[in-house]
C-alpha positions in Angstrom: -16.8 -113.5 -71.6 -18.7 -116.1 -73.5 -16.7 -118.0 -76.2 -18.0 -118.3 -79.7 -17.0 -121.9 -80.3 -18.3 -123.8 -83.2 -21.0 -125.8 -80.8 -22.3 -122.7 -79.5 -26.0 -122.1 -79.4 -27.3 -118.8 -81.3 -29.1 -116.5 -78.8 -32.8 -117.4 -78.4 -32.4 -120.7 -79.9 -32.9 -123.5 -77.2 -30.7 -126.6 -77.8 -32.6 -129.7 -79.1 -30.1 -132.5 -79.4 -32.5 -134.2 -82.3 -33.6 -131.2 -84.0 -37.2 -132.5 -83.6 -39.9 -130.1 -82.6 -42.0 -130.9 -79.6 -45.3 -130.9 -81.5 -43.8 -133.6 -83.7 -42.8 -135.7 -81.0 -46.1 -135.6 -79.2 -47.7 -136.6 -82.7 -45.0 -139.6 -83.0 -45.5 -140.7 -79.4 -49.5 -140.3 -79.5 -49.6 -142.4 -83.0 -47.4 -145.1 -81.4 -49.9 -145.4 -78.4 -53.0 -145.0 -80.7 -51.7 -147.9 -83.0 -51.1 -150.0 -80.0 -54.8 -149.3 -78.6 -56.2 -150.4 -81.9 -54.5 -153.5 -82.4 -55.5 -154.2 -78.7 -59.1 -153.2 -79.4 -59.3 -155.4 -82.5 -57.9 -158.5 -80.4 -60.3 -157.9 -77.6 -63.5 -157.7 -80.1 -62.5 -161.0 -81.7 -62.2 -162.8 -78.6 -65.0 -161.1 -76.6 -67.8 -163.6 -77.6 -65.6 -166.8 -76.8 -64.6 -165.3 -73.5 -68.5 -164.5 -72.7 -69.4 -168.0 -73.8 -66.5 -169.4 -71.3 -68.0 -167.0 -68.5 -71.5 -168.3 -69.1 -70.5 -172.0 -69.2 -68.4 -171.4 -65.9 -71.4 -170.2 -64.4 -74.1 -172.8 -65.4 -71.9 -175.6 -64.1 -71.9 -174.2 -60.7 -74.2 -176.2 -58.4 -77.2 -175.0 -56.1 -78.9 -172.3 -58.5 -79.9 -169.3 -56.7 -82.5 -166.4 -57.9 -79.2 -164.2 -57.8 -77.3 -166.4 -59.9 -80.4 -166.8 -62.3 -80.0 -163.2 -62.7 -76.5 -163.1 -63.5 -77.3 -165.9 -66.1 -80.0 -163.8 -67.7 -77.6 -160.6 -67.7 -75.1 -162.6 -69.4 -77.1 -164.0 -72.0 -78.6 -160.5 -72.7 -75.1 -159.1 -72.7 -73.8 -161.6 -75.3 -76.8 -160.6 -77.6 -75.6 -156.8 -77.0 -72.1 -157.5 -77.9 -73.4 -158.8 -81.2 -74.5 -155.4 -82.3 -72.8 -154.3 -85.0 -70.2 -157.3 -85.2 -70.7 -157.6 -88.9 -69.4 -153.9 -89.4 -66.6 -154.4 -86.9 -65.4 -157.7 -88.2 -65.3 -156.4 -91.9 -63.1 -153.3 -90.7 -60.7 -155.5 -89.0 -57.8 -155.4 -91.5 -58.1 -151.6 -92.3 -57.7 -151.2 -88.5 -55.0 -153.6 -88.4 -53.3 -151.8 -91.2 -53.8 -148.3 -89.6 -52.2 -149.6 -86.3 -49.4 -151.1 -87.7 -48.7 -148.1 -89.8 -49.2 -145.6 -86.7 -46.8 -147.6 -84.5 -44.0 -147.9 -87.4 -44.6 -144.3 -88.8 -44.4 -142.7 -85.3 -41.2 -144.4 -84.5 -39.8 -143.4 -87.6 -40.9 -139.8 -87.1 -38.9 -139.7 -83.8 -35.9 -140.6 -85.7 -36.7 -138.3 -88.6 -36.5 -140.9 -91.2 -37.4 -139.7 -94.7 -40.0 -142.3 -95.4 -41.7 -142.0 -91.8 -43.6 -138.9 -92.7 -45.3 -140.3 -95.4 -45.9 -143.6 -93.8 -47.6 -141.9 -90.9 -49.7 -139.9 -92.9 -51.1 -142.8 -94.9 -51.5 -144.6 -91.4 -53.3 -141.5 -90.0 -55.7 -141.4 -93.2 -56.5 -145.0 -92.7 -57.0 -144.6 -89.1 -59.6 -141.9 -89.8 -61.6 -144.0 -92.0 -61.5 -146.7 -89.5 -62.4 -144.8 -86.5 -64.9 -142.8 -88.4 -66.5 -146.1 -89.9 -66.8 -147.8 -86.6 -68.0 -145.0 -84.5 -71.6 -145.6 -85.2 -71.6 -149.4 -84.5 -69.4 -149.1 -81.5 -71.8 -146.4 -80.0 -74.7 -148.3 -80.5 -73.1 -151.5 -78.8 -72.1 -149.6 -75.9 -75.5 -147.9 -75.5 -77.2 -151.6 -75.7 -74.5 -153.1 -73.1 -75.4 -149.9 -70.9 -79.3 -150.7 -71.3 -78.7 -154.4 -70.3 -76.5 -153.4 -67.2 -78.8 -151.1 -65.7 -81.7 -153.2 -66.0 -79.9 -156.1 -64.7 -78.2 -154.3 -61.6 -81.3 -152.7 -60.8 -82.8 -156.6 -60.8 -79.7 -157.6 -58.6 -80.0 -154.8 -56.2 -83.5 -155.6 -55.6 -83.0 -159.4 -55.3 -80.2 -158.5 -52.6 -82.6 -156.2 -50.9 -85.1 -159.4 -50.6 -82.5 -161.4 -49.0 -82.0 -159.1 -46.0 -85.0 -160.5 -44.5 -84.9 -163.5 -42.5 -85.9 -167.1 -44.1 -88.5 -167.8 -41.2 -90.2 -164.4 -40.5 -93.5 -163.9 -41.1 -94.4 -162.4 -44.4 -95.4 -159.1 -43.0 -92.3 -158.9 -41.0 -90.1 -159.9 -44.1 -91.8 -157.3 -45.9 -91.1 -154.4 -43.5 -87.6 -155.7 -43.0 -86.8 -156.0 -46.9 -88.6 -152.4 -47.6 -87.4 -150.7 -44.2 -85.6 -147.4 -44.5 -82.3 -148.8 -44.2 -82.8 -151.4 -46.6 -84.0 -149.0 -48.9 -81.3 -146.5 -48.5 -78.8 -148.8 -49.2 -80.5 -150.3 -52.2 -80.9 -146.4 -53.7 -77.2 -145.7 -53.2 -76.2 -149.1 -54.9 -78.5 -148.4 -57.6 -77.5 -145.0 -58.0 -73.9 -146.1 -58.3 -74.4 -148.7 -60.7 -76.5 -146.3 -62.9 -73.4 -143.8 -62.7 -70.8 -146.4 -63.5 -72.8 -147.6 -66.4 -73.4 -144.0 -67.8 -69.7 -143.2 -67.4 -69.0 -146.1 -69.5 -71.4 -144.6 -72.4 -69.7 -141.2 -71.8 -66.0 -142.6 -71.9 -66.8 -144.4 -75.3 -68.2 -141.2 -76.8 -65.3 -138.9 -75.6 -62.8 -141.7 -76.9 -64.4 -141.3 -80.4 -64.1 -137.7 -80.6 -60.5 -137.5 -79.3 -59.4 -140.2 -81.7 -60.9 -138.4 -84.6 -59.6 -135.2 -83.4 -56.4 -136.5 -83.0 -56.2 -137.9 -86.4 -57.5 -135.1 -88.5 -55.0 -132.7 -86.2 -52.1 -135.1 -87.1 -52.9 -135.1 -90.8 -52.7 -131.3 -90.8 -49.5 -131.0 -88.9 -47.5 -133.4 -91.0 -48.4 -131.5 -94.3 -46.9 -128.4 -93.1 -44.2 -127.2 -95.0 -41.7 -126.7 -92.1 -42.6 -130.4 -90.9 -41.8 -131.7 -94.4 -38.5 -129.8 -94.7 -37.4 -131.8 -91.6 -37.4 -135.0 -93.5 -35.4 -133.8 -96.4 
């Protein structure tokens, strides 16, 4: 016979030590992760141009330039130009993104502990995050598209250059041409080109999916935290 003590759980009510619903845990933890991602993205965007300049200077300082290295330098220069797309808008949004990121982290941690002020803090952070991600969606996608085009063009040129290197240097012109354009060489170039195109397209698709997921989460979080049952949890 079951004992009806003071700590017994009512029938049909699973015990949750913190009294925190699973969906609240999901939104709080995801908010913390998203806030950290926002801050990391901001730091990466602010330092990306300097990093690319360092990479270009390192490549230029190396001796014995080759056609392949010239292509790499040209790709680096075009990539730097592509990364400047939407830079003014993205930098103007940095303060908003930093506030949203910090608010998501602090509000998420507070909601995990059911602190009374955590819900309005997280609501404000979600609203700021929605403004931030919505405003930067277009420049981010335009930048990613520009990077994709530069990468595809440069990779095609590099694959072609590597294919030409398969021919012996001292071979007659006709033999070198046959060697470079032989069936095996063409197959390798096609496979490499296809793989590189798929990789760059995957990067574009990933950027688009991330934008949609972020906006969806922010909107869903705002809707969830305004429910009367959720408000009641925080007193």
